[in-house]
N, C-alpha and C positions, 0 to 999 in steps of 0.2 A: 157380272163384269165390274161394275162399279165397286162392289165390296172388295174384290181381289185387288183392284188398283189402290184402294185406300190402305189395305194391309201392307202392300209393297212400300208405299210412301212412308208408312210408320216405321217399318224396319229400316228404311234408309235414314230417316231422321235419328233413330237410335244409334245407328252405326256412326254417323258424323259427329254426334255429341260425344260419343266415347273417344273418338280420335282427338277432338279438341281438348277433352279432359286429360288425355295422355300427354299431349304436347305441352300443356300448361304445367303438368307435374314434372315433366323432364326439364323444362326451362327453370322452374323453381329449384330443382335439384342442382342444376349447373350453377345457378347464382349462389346457392349455399356453398358449393364446393369452391367457387372463386373467393368468396368471403373467407372460407377456411384457409385458402392458400395465402391471401393477403395478410391475414392475421398471424401466419406462422412466422417463426424466427428466420433471420438472414443466415445464409450459409457462409462458410469461411472464404470462398472465392469472392463473394460480393463484399464482405467486410474488408478484404485486402485491397480490392479495387477502390472502395470508398476511402480507405486510409491514404492510398497513394494520391488520389485526386484531391480530396478535401483536407487531408492531414488529421492529426490527432493531438491530444494533450502531451503525450510523451515526446513526439517529434518537435512540438513547439518549445518545450523546455530544453531539449537537446540543442536546438539552434540558438536559444538564448544563452546557454552555457558556453557555446563556441564564441560568442561575441563578448565574453567576460562580463556577462550580466547575470548576477545571481538572483534567483527567485526564491524567496523564502515565504512559504505559505504560513509558517507558524508565527514569524515575527513580522510586525508591521513597521514600515518606515515612518518616522515621525514627520508629520507635516509641519511646514513653517508656521509658527505661531500657535501650534497645538499645545495643549497642556499635558502633563504627565498623567498616565492612567487612562488615556483614551482607549476606546474599544479597538479591536483588531479591524483592519481594512479588508474589504473584500478583495479576493484575488482577481476578480474580473474587473477590467478597466471600465466597464459600462457604468459602474456605480461611483467612479471617481469624478469629483467636480472638475469643471473646465479650468478653474483658476489654479488647481493643483497640477495640471499637466504642463504648466510653463513656470519659469522663474527668471529673475534678473541676475546676470553675472556681475556680482559686486566685488569680485576679486578671488584670489586662490583660497582654497580651504586650508585649514591648518595642517601642515605636514611635518614630518620628522626631518629636521635639518640635517641630521647625520646620514639620512638615506641619500642625500644629494651627493653624487660623485663628481668632483671637479674634473673638467676636461680642458686640456691645453690645446685650443684650436687656433692659436695665433698664426702658426705657420700655414695652416690650411686656409685661414681667412686671407692671408696675404696673397696666396696664389689664386684665390677665387675672385671673380669680378664682383664689384659692389652691386647689390640688388637695386633695382630701380625704385622699389617701394618696400617699406617694412611696416608690419603690423605691430603697434605698441602693445596689443594684448598678448602677444607671444611671450613677453617678459613675465607675465603674471600667471602663465600656465605651468603646471607640473604634471608630467606624464610618467606613469609607472610602466617600466619595461618588463619587470619580472612578473607582474601580475597578469600579463597577456602573453599567451604562448606564441602568438604571431609576431610579437615585438621583441622577443628575447634575443633574436639574432642581431639586434642593433646594439646589444650591450658590449662594452669593452672587456669586462670581466664578469665572473659569476656573481660577485657581491654587489654589482651595480644595480640600482633600482630606479630611482626617480631622476629625471632630467628636466631641464627647462624647455620652454617651447621653441626657442631658437635652436638649441642643441638638437632637439627632436627633428626639426625641419632639416637641419644640416645632415643628420645621419640618414634620413630618408633619401635625400638627394644623393648621398654617397652610395647607398645601397642600390639606387636606381642606375647609377653609372657603372656599378659592378655588373649588374644583370644586363645592361644595354650599353656596351662600350661605344665610344665615339667612332664612327666609320672612318675608313682611311681617307676618303675624299675630303673630309672635314678637318683632318689633322694637318697642322702646319709643319712642313719639312724643316728640320734643323741640320741637315747634312749639306755643307757648302760644296762638297764634291759634285753632287747632282746638279746644283745650280750652275757650277762652272761647266759641267758637261752640256747642259742645255744651252749655255751661252755660246760655246764654241760650235756646237752642231748647227745652230740656226743663224749663225752670224755671217754666212756667205751672201745673204741677200742685202740689198741696200737698206730698206726699211720694212720691217715686218709688222703684222697686226697683233703679235703676241705681246700683250702689255705686262705679263708676269715675268718676262725674261728681260733682264736689264740690257743685254747685248743687242736686242732687236727694237728697242725704243727709238723714237725719233731722236736725232742727234742732240737737239737742244736739251731734252729731258735727260738724256744719257750723260751729258757733261755737267748737268746740275746735280747729279747724284754723287756728291763728293765722298760719301761714306763708302761707296763701292769702288771708286776709282782712285781716290787719293792714296798715295803711298808716302810714308814718312820720309821726308828729306833729311839728310844729315844735318844735325844741329851745328851752328857756327862754332860753338865752343868745343865741340867734340870732333871736328874735322881733323883728319890725320894728314899730315904733310907727306907727300910722296918722296920716296928715295930716288936719287938721280941714277943710281947704278942698276936698279932692277925694278920692274913693274909687275905687280901681282894682277894679272889679267886672265880671265877664264872665259872660254866660249860658252854661250848659253843657247837656248833654242832659237832658231832663226824665224823670220817671218814666213808663215806657211805659203807655199806655192810661188813659183816665179811669175812675175808680171809679163805681159806680152811684148814688152819693149824694154830698152835700157832705162835704168833709173836715172833721171836727170835732176831730181831734187828730193831732199830729206829734211824734215823739220819736226822737232818735238814740241808738244803742247807746253805752254809756259807754266801750267798748273797741274795737269793730269798726266798719267802715264799713257799718252796717246801719241802715236807716230803717224805723221802725214807723209805720203810718198806719191810721186807722180812720174810720168814718163811720156814718151812720144806717142803712146797709144791713146792719148786724149782722155785718160781716166785718172781720177784722184782716188787714192785708197787711204783708209784710216784703220789702224790696228790698235787694239788694246794691248799694251805691253804687260803680259802676264805669263811668264815662262812656266809657271806651275799649273796653268789651266789644263783641264782634261776634257776630251781626249786630244784636242788640238791646242798647243800652246800659242800664245799671242794671237787670239782670234781676231778676225776682221770685223770691224764695226759696221762700216758702210763704204760705198763707192759711188762716184758720180762720173758719168761719161758725158763729155762735151763733144758733139760731132764737129769734125773738121777743124779741130784746134789741138794740134800736138803740143802738150804742155811742156814748157821749158823750165819755168820757175813757179814754185808754190811755197807759201809761207803762212804761218799763223800770225794774226795780229797780236801784239804784246798783251792785250787784255784777254786773249783767248776766245773772243766771241765772233771773230771774223776770219775768213781764209781768203787770201789773194792768190790768184793764179793766172798765168798768161802764157802765150806761145808766140811764135813768129807771125804775129798778126797785128793789125792796126787797132786792136782793142784788148782789154783785159776784163776779168770777171772778179766779182766779190761775192762771197757766200756768207750771208748773215745767219749764223747758226741758231740764235734764239727764235727767229721767225721762220727759218728754213728757206728764205728767198735767195735766189741767185740773180745778181744784177750785172748787166753788161755795160761797160764804159767804152764808148766807141772811139772817142778822140780827145786830144788835148786841144781845146779851142785856142786858136791863134798860133799854134805851133805844130800844125799838121805836117809841114815839110820836114821839120826837124825830128819828128817822132812818128816815123812810118811803121816802126815795129816796137812792140812793148814787151819783148820776151825777157828782158833783164831788168829787174827792179829789186829794191830792198826797202823794208819798213824800218823806220827809226825806232830805237828801244823805248822812247817815250810814247810812241804810238800816234804822234801828231802828224808826221810827215811820211811821204812815200816818194822815193827817188827812182827816176826812170832814166836809163842810159839812152841818150838820143842816137838815132841811126845816122844823123848827119855828121860828116867829118870836117865840115867847113869851120875854119878857125881853130882846129885842134880837137873839137868835140864839145858836147854839152850834156849836162844832167838837168832834167826838168824835175822840179820839186812840186808835189801836189799835196793838198790837204787830205790826209788819210780818211777823214770822216765824210767830206763832201766831194772828194776827188776833183776839186777845183785847183787850177794852176796857181802857184804862189810865186816862184822865182825860178831862175835858170842860172846854173854855174857853168862857165866856159873855161876850159883849160887850154893853154897854148901847147903846141906841139904838132906832130904829124900822125896821121892814121887814126885819129880819134881817141876816145876814152877806152882804156883797157878794163878798169874795174874801179869800184869805190866801196868804202866801208863807213858806216855811221859811227860817230863818237858814242861813248858809253852813256852820256847824258842826253843824247838825241838832239843837241843844239847845233850840230854841224857834222861834217864828214870829211874823210880823207879820200882824195881822188887821185888816181895815177893814170897817165897817158901811156899809150903804147910805145912812146919814145923814152919813157923813164922819168918824165916830169911829174912831180908830186905837188899837190896843193892842199892846204888846210882851209876849208870853207866854213864860214859861220852863217847859218841861215838867218838869224835875227838881224845881223849886220848887212846881209846880202852882199858879202864880199869875202875875198880870201884873206885869211889872217897871215899866212906865210906860204912861201913856195920854196922847194928844194928839189934836188935831182938824186935819184937812186944811184948809188955808187956801182959802177961796172955793169949796169943794166943793159942787156941786149934784148930789147923787146919785152916789156912787162906784160904779164898776163893776169895776175890776181893780186889782191891786197886784203889784209885782215888786221883788225885791232883786237886787243885783249889784255887781260890783267888789270890790276887796280894799283892805285898809288901814283898815277901819272900826273902831269901838270893840268890844273883845272882850266887854264885858258884854252886848251885844245882837247877837252873832253875827259880828262882824268884817266885815260887809258895809258898804261905803261909801255906796251909793246906795239910796234907796227911791223908787219912782215910783208914782204913783196916777193912774188915769184916771177920767173922770167921764162922766155922761150928756150934758154939753154938748160933749164932745170936747176940753176943756182938760185938759192933762196937767201935773202938778206933779212936779218932781224935787227931792229933798232930799238934802243932804250930812249923813250921820248922824254925822260927826265933830263936828258942832256940838251934838249931843245929849248929849255927855259932857264933863265938866270933871274932868280927872285920872281917877280910877277911879269917880267918882260920876256918875250919870245925872241931868242937869239940863235936860231938854228942856222947852221952853216949852209952854204950853197950845195956842197957835197959832203954831208956828214958821214962819219965812219960807222959802219954797222958794228953792232956788238959781236955778231958771229955770222959766218956764211955756212950754209948747209949745201953740200955738194953730193948728197946721196942719190939724187935723181939725175938722169942723163937725157931725159925727154922733157918737153914743156910742162910746167907746173899747172895742174888743173884745179886743185882744191886746197884751200887753207881753212882750218877751223881751230878755234880756241875752246877749251873747256870753260864752262861758266865761272869756275873758281880761278881760272888763269894759271893752273899748274901744268897743263898739257897743251902742246901744239901738235896738230896732225896736218901733214901735207902729203899729197899724192899726185899721180899723173895717170891720165887715162890712155896714154899712148904706149904703155908697157904694162905687162901683166905683173900683178903683185907689187906694184910700185907704191908702197905706203910706208911712212915712218912716223914715229911718235917722239916728241922732244919734251924733256923735263924743263920746267921753268921754276925759278929764275936761273938755274945753272946752265941752261941752253945745251944740255947734253942729250944726244940721241940715245934712246933705249936700244940696247943690243940683244936683249932676251926675247923681244917681240917686235914685229912678226918674224916667224921662222920660215924656213923653206917649205915646211908642210902646212903652213897656215892657208886655208882656202879663201883667198881674197878675190882672185880673178882680175879682170880689167875694171879698175875702180872708177866710177863716175860720180859718186856723191858720198860725203862724209858728214856726220852730225853727232854731237854730244847731247846727252839727256840733261834735263834741267838741274839734276843733282850731281852732275859730273861723274856719275857712277856707271854709265853705260855708253858704249860706242856703237853707232850704227854705220854700216858700210854697205853701199849699193853698188852693183857692178853692171856691166854691159849686158849680161845674160838675164837681167831682170830679177836677180836674187838680192835679198836684203839679209845680211848676217849681223848678229848682235854679239858683243863681248861685254862682259861685266868686269869693271875695275874694282877689285875687292879690297883694295887698300883703304877705301873710304869707310 
């Protein structure tokens, strides 16, 4: 038994040793095969992948040639300070000294002057904005356009090659603008029609927040923009005298939209083409006189509504910076346009009983005084004179007669005024002297209603106005030449002077009298009859017969005004419409 067990153990040890030997042989064989695989050559797929990821010499040279950099393996570039006959440099940059990799730019290299093509960029430079900073080194650079395929598109012609640094920069900028044009929102519009269209479309509101549109700016800034509002007035030397037999007058676009009440007052701005209108609807309207504006001619600038104050009279101050307006109330308002503030003046201190209503006033042409027709009829009537700047009372002018004051008109120099009572008594009052210079009676007057002064060349002691016109309840209008009121420097007016002419075209009370600023036209009308308007030529005192005609759309006229250049007539009627006519003989 023991011998058999030992034999079995021996056979088992032999078998295990053979298995170990076989396993070791197979492991050695696998290692040798792996070594043979590792040492074998790479296949094409692996080479292609390595070339794409790591690159190769051919690709490197191709990229260098695209950047206009030539690699010459045969010729060696000469180093700075190197002697002739040096050995060839290695193509690999690893063997290049660090000092040779950098150099100091001491100026442009020698180039062929004939290769520089002159370029006339003066016109383009004038249109471009001046750069904030310029590099002086640009003047010393020369760039070859023909040697680089990517820069050839910048050439003007095929023969052009070398350009300066500044010209190269300019052409790059121009090429960029061609490829990337300026967007529409960044372009400045040069079409005035669109600007006018925006002006008229958004002008119905009082004040808008759109600061790019001139018609919606605050009124102070609007009036300060003279370039957009000023219109060339006729030059004094080129003004044409009107013919007495025929007037060249043409209808133009009216003020858009009727107002909610009758027009009680019209006034043109002394400097800008702006029309101020008001009525019993307690609202002031301002329109820009621009008949060619699209889509709405004569667009509205702004409007101001005063509650509970039906406006009877409104007027610009002669300097154009203030507006005075009032109604049948014991107060009036002033609108300071530069600041935009509206001030209420409640009473005339010390004259409350005489000035219970301030609906009728007039500003002197010099801008210093404001005259208010008193409501009291005691003693014939009174006109209170205020300081137009401080609204403080200065003086009072009383006229004898019955039923109070009918109307008054300031002299052309603003130093006094002519006042007429309802009984026909006329007085010439000097503000500085605080007294009447002379008194006289309107010939044949049956209840005076209005008075107006106009023309030039009159006597200086009474304001230098040549004409005085007085309307009456009967419709008869007398016009006087004031030059007959003075002999030398003395005032020698008769008690009942003879009028130069009487106008009998109206058969109802005279409501409005207006002289053109140049004194060549007188307009008179009546609100008590439809289409009751006539124009008179001065100094001939002849009534124009060709206008208005029976087809002229006037209506019941309540207000009349001439523009500052005497080339436009504005007529307001009871229906709230304002129509404009252009006098084309100017």
